[in-house]
C-alpha positions in Angstrom: 21.5 -2.7 -3.8 22.9 -0.1 -1.3 24.9 1.5 -4.1 21.8 1.8 -6.3 19.8 3.3 -3.4 22.4 5.9 -2.8 22.5 6.8 -6.5 18.7 7.2 -6.4 18.9 9.5 -3.4 21.7 11.6 -5.0 19.6 12.1 -8.1 16.6 13.2 -6.1 18.7 15.6 -4.1 20.1 17.0 -7.3 16.6 18.0 -8.5 15.3 19.2 -5.2 18.2 21.5 -4.4 19.3 22.2 -0.8 16.8 19.8 0.9 18.8 16.5 1.5 17.0 15.6 4.7 13.5 16.1 3.2 14.5 14.1 0.1 15.7 11.2 2.3 12.5 11.3 4.3 10.4 11.1 1.1 12.4 8.2 -0.1 12.2 6.4 3.2 8.4 6.9 3.2 8.1 5.3 -0.2 10.4 2.4 0.8 8.4 1.8 3.9 5.2 1.5 1.7 3.6 4.6 3.3 2.1 7.7 1.8 3.5 11.3 2.0 1.9 14.6 2.8 3.8 17.8 1.9 2.6 21.1 3.4 4.2 24.3 2.2 3.6 27.6 0.4 3.2 27.5 -3.4 6.4 27.4 -5.4 8.5 25.6 -2.8 9.3 22.5 -4.9 6.5 20.1 -3.8 5.6 19.0 -7.3 9.2 18.8 -8.3 9.9 16.3 -5.5 6.9 14.1 -6.5 7.8 14.1 -10.2 11.5 13.4 -9.5 10.7 10.5 -7.2 8.5 8.9 -9.9 10.9 9.5 -12.7 14.0 8.3 -10.8 12.3 5.1 -9.6 10.8 4.5 -13.1 7.2 4.4 -11.8 4.0 5.5 -13.6 3.0 8.9 -12.5 -0.1 11.0 -12.6 -0.8 14.5 -11.2 -4.3 15.6 -10.3 -5.1 19.2 -9.4 -7.6 19.2 -6.5 -10.2 21.9 -6.8 -13.4 22.7 -5.1 -15.5 21.2 -7.9 -13.4 18.0 -8.2 -15.5 14.8 -7.9 -14.6 11.4 -6.5 -15.1 9.9 -9.9 -12.5 12.3 -11.3 -9.9 10.4 -9.1 -11.0 6.8 -9.1 -12.7 6.6 -12.5 -16.2 5.8 -13.8 -18.0 3.1 -15.6 -19.4 4.3 -18.9 -21.9 2.3 -21.0 -20.6 1.2 -24.4 -23.5 1.0 -26.8 -21.5 -1.2 -29.3 -21.1 -4.2 -27.0 -23.9 -3.3 -24.6 -21.6 -3.4 -21.6 -20.3 -1.0 -19.0 -16.5 -0.2 -19.4 -14.3 1.2 -16.7 -12.5 4.4 -17.6 -9.7 4.4 -15.0 -8.9 7.5 -13.1 -5.4 8.8 -12.1 -5.5 6.6 -9.0 -4.5 3.7 -11.2 -0.9 4.8 -11.3 2.1 3.8 -9.1 2.8 7.4 -8.0 -0.3 9.6 -7.6 0.2 13.3 -6.8 -2.8 15.0 -5.3 -1.8 18.6 -5.7 -3.3 21.0 -3.2 -5.5 18.3 -1.7 -7.0 20.6 0.9 -8.7 22.7 -1.8 -11.1 19.9 -2.5 -14.2 19.1 -0.5 -14.0 16.4 2.3 -16.1 14.1 0.1 -13.5 14.2 -2.6 -10.6 13.9 -0.2 -12.2 10.7 1.2 -12.1 9.1 -2.2 -8.4 8.4 -1.5 -9.0 6.6 1.8 -9.7 3.1 0.5 -6.9 3.3 -2.0 -4.4 4.4 0.6 -5.5 1.9 3.3 -6.1 -1.2 1.2 -4.4 -0.7 -2.2 -7.8 -1.0 -3.9 -10.8 1.0 -5.0 -14.5 0.1 -5.3 -16.4 1.4 -8.4 -20.0 0.5 -8.9 -19.7 -2.3 -6.3 -16.7 -3.9 -8.0 -13.3 -3.9 -6.3 -10.3 -3.1 -8.5 -6.7 -3.7 -7.3 -4.2 -0.9 -7.7 -0.7 -1.3 -9.1 2.3 -2.1 -6.9 4.1 -0.2 -5.6 1.4 2.3 -4.9 2.4 5.7 -3.4 0.3 8.7 -2.8 1.9 12.1 -2.5 -0.4 14.9 -1.5 0.5 18.5 -1.3 -1.4 21.1 0.7 -1.2 24.8 1.3 -1.2 26.1 4.9 -4.8 26.4 6.3 -4.6 30.2 6.5 -4.7 30.3 2.7 -8.0 31.1 1.1 -10.1 28.2 -0.2 -8.6 25.4 1.9 -10.4 22.7 3.9 -8.8 20.9 6.9 -8.1 17.2 6.2 -10.2 14.9 8.3 -8.3 13.1 11.1 -8.9 9.7 9.4 -7.3 11.1 6.2 -4.3 12.6 8.0 -3.7 9.2 9.7 -3.3 7.5 6.4 -0.2 9.5 5.6 2.8 7.9 7.1 4.8 11.1 7.0 4.2 14.8 6.7 7.1 17.1 5.6 7.7 20.7 4.8 10.4 21.8 2.4 10.7 25.4 3.6 12.7 28.2 2.1 16.1 27.3 0.6 19.4 28.7 1.8 21.0 31.6 -0.1 23.4 29.2 -1.9 20.7 26.7 -2.7 18.4 29.5 -4.1 21.2 30.7 -6.3 21.5 27.2 -7.8 17.7 26.9 -8.2 17.5 30.2 -10.1 20.4 29.1 -12.4 19.1 25.6 -13.0 15.3 26.2 -13.0 14.9 26.4 -16.8 16.7 23.1 -17.3 15.4 21.0 -14.5 12.2 19.6 -16.1 13.9 18.3 -19.3 17.0 17.0 -17.5 14.9 14.9 -15.1 12.9 13.2 -17.9 16.0 12.4 -20.0 18.0 10.7 -17.3 18.5 6.9 -17.7 16.7 4.6 -15.3 18.5 3.6 -12.2 16.1 1.1 -10.8 13.2 -1.1 -12.0 10.0 -2.1 -10.2 11.3 -5.6 -9.3 14.3 -4.1 -7.5 12.2 -1.5 -5.7 9.9 -4.3 -4.6 12.9 -6.3 -3.3 14.0 -3.3 -1.3 10.6 -2.8 0.3 10.5 -6.5 1.2 14.0 -6.3 2.7 13.0 -3.4 4.9 10.3 -5.4 6.5 13.0 -8.0 7.5 15.2 -5.4 9.3 15.6 -6.4 13.0 14.0 -4.3 15.7 15.0 -5.4 19.2 12.6 -5.7 22.2 14.0 -2.4 23.5 13.2 -0.6 20.3 9.6 -1.9 20.4 9.3 -0.9 24.0 10.7 2.6 23.1 8.0 3.0 20.4 5.3 1.8 22.9 6.5 4.3 25.5 6.4 7.2 23.1 2.8 6.2 22.1 1.8 5.9 25.8 3.0 9.4 26.6 0.7 10.8 23.9 -2.2 8.8 25.5 -2.1 10.7 28.8 0.6 8.9 30.8 2.0 11.3 33.4 5.7 12.1 33.3 7.2 11.1 36.7 10.0 13.7 36.6 7.8 16.8 36.1 4.4 15.4 37.2 2.9 17.1 34.1 1.0 15.7 31.2 1.4 16.4 27.5 -1.9 17.4 26.0 -2.2 16.1 22.5 -4.1 13.7 20.3 -3.2 10.1 21.2 -1.0 8.0 18.9 -2.8 4.9 17.7 -1.3 1.4 17.2 -1.3 2.3 13.4 0.9 5.3 14.2 3.3 3.0 16.1 3.5 0.6 13.2 4.2 3.6 10.8 6.9 4.8 13.1 8.6 1.3 13.2 8.3 1.0 9.4 9.8 4.4 8.8 12.6 3.8 11.2 13.4 0.5 9.4 13.5 2.4 6.1 15.8 5.0 7.6 18.2 2.2 8.9 18.1 0.6 5.4 19.2 3.8 3.7 22.1 3.9 6.2 23.0 0.4 5.2 22.1 -1.3 8.4 19.9 -4.4 9.1 18.9 -3.3 12.5 17.1 -0.3 14.0 18.7 2.1 16.5 16.9 4.6 18.8 18.4 7.4 16.6 16.4 6.0 13.7 13.2 6.5 15.7 14.2 10.0 16.7 15.1 10.9 13.1 11.6 10.1 11.7 9.5 10.7 14.8 8.5 14.3 14.1 7.5 13.7 10.5 5.6 10.5 11.3 3.8 11.7 14.4 3.5 15.5 14.6 0.5 15.7 12.2 -1.2 13.0 14.3 -0.4 14.7 17.6 -1.4 18.3 16.8 -4.2 19.4 19.2 -4.9 22.6 17.2 -4.1 22.6 13.5 -4.0 26.4 13.3 -1.3 26.5 16.1 0.9 24.1 14.1 1.3 26.8 11.5 3.2 29.0 14.0 6.3 26.7 13.8 6.8 26.6 17.6 10.3 25.4 18.4 8.9 23.3 21.3 6.8 20.9 19.2 4.7 18.2 20.8 7.0 15.6 19.2 10.1 17.1 20.9 8.3 17.1 24.3 7.4 13.5 23.9 10.9 12.4 22.9 12.4 14.3 25.8 10.0 12.5 28.2 11.1 8.9 27.5 14.2 7.3 28.7 15.8 5.4 25.8 17.6 3.0 28.1 14.5 2.1 30.2 11.5 3.3 28.2 8.7 1.5 30.0 9.9 2.3 33.5 6.9 4.0 35.1 
């Protein structure tokens, strides 16, 4: 299973050139049964990453372009009356796929964005009072442009909290950009023609095994301490307080699941503090940001870094 997983990761990295860390984060998010938000400028490879994940893992895939006039029914589907049998029939929307790409999600209105909430939280949708179960695995990848771009709406906090991780691909290195320019015309066809590496049953087994990975009491205490700092706990050494939005218990659970997936990719059946640190920024920064516009300035002293520096790994709950 580990050999298969590494082959999957290598294939993803070969399509999204020069971004091994971001590819691993995306795979860890899927294995942890979360959802992924990718924020970046247009043309940075966001859609390529989503399509490659779906193709490599042999999952059904549907892309929806979010626009200002997109309706909730365009995402979940609609019941249409069939005059032949005198019954309403459900015409399923793109949400009924295993990997759903919401491209430029913050160009749609908040009402349309909220159509994803039930699906992401409960793996089901309600249409005309009837609940419909979504396929498993179910993975939402949403892309968004930075908020300073014209025609964008900020995602509601409740929507942001449904995304286990938020990543940004960023500009490639010089060498990676050379490879992108040379391989760009071949990438779409090569990805579609590659043989399957994994099936749905194997992927489901991997997700179940991740939940069984051991997290010691110290690891749990470390996660709790990180969350407590965000909720206004004073830092004894500096007598200062980090001002940010508090991390909820859901954020703590997401952090633990993501760290387990990170350990699983490393071939371990236990979580280390380094696993928490490796995923903390991407799991928590979009939940912590006090001012979304400030987050676009790419400050090197992120809120996540301040919180990580404030907790003693060896004795995390020592007040």
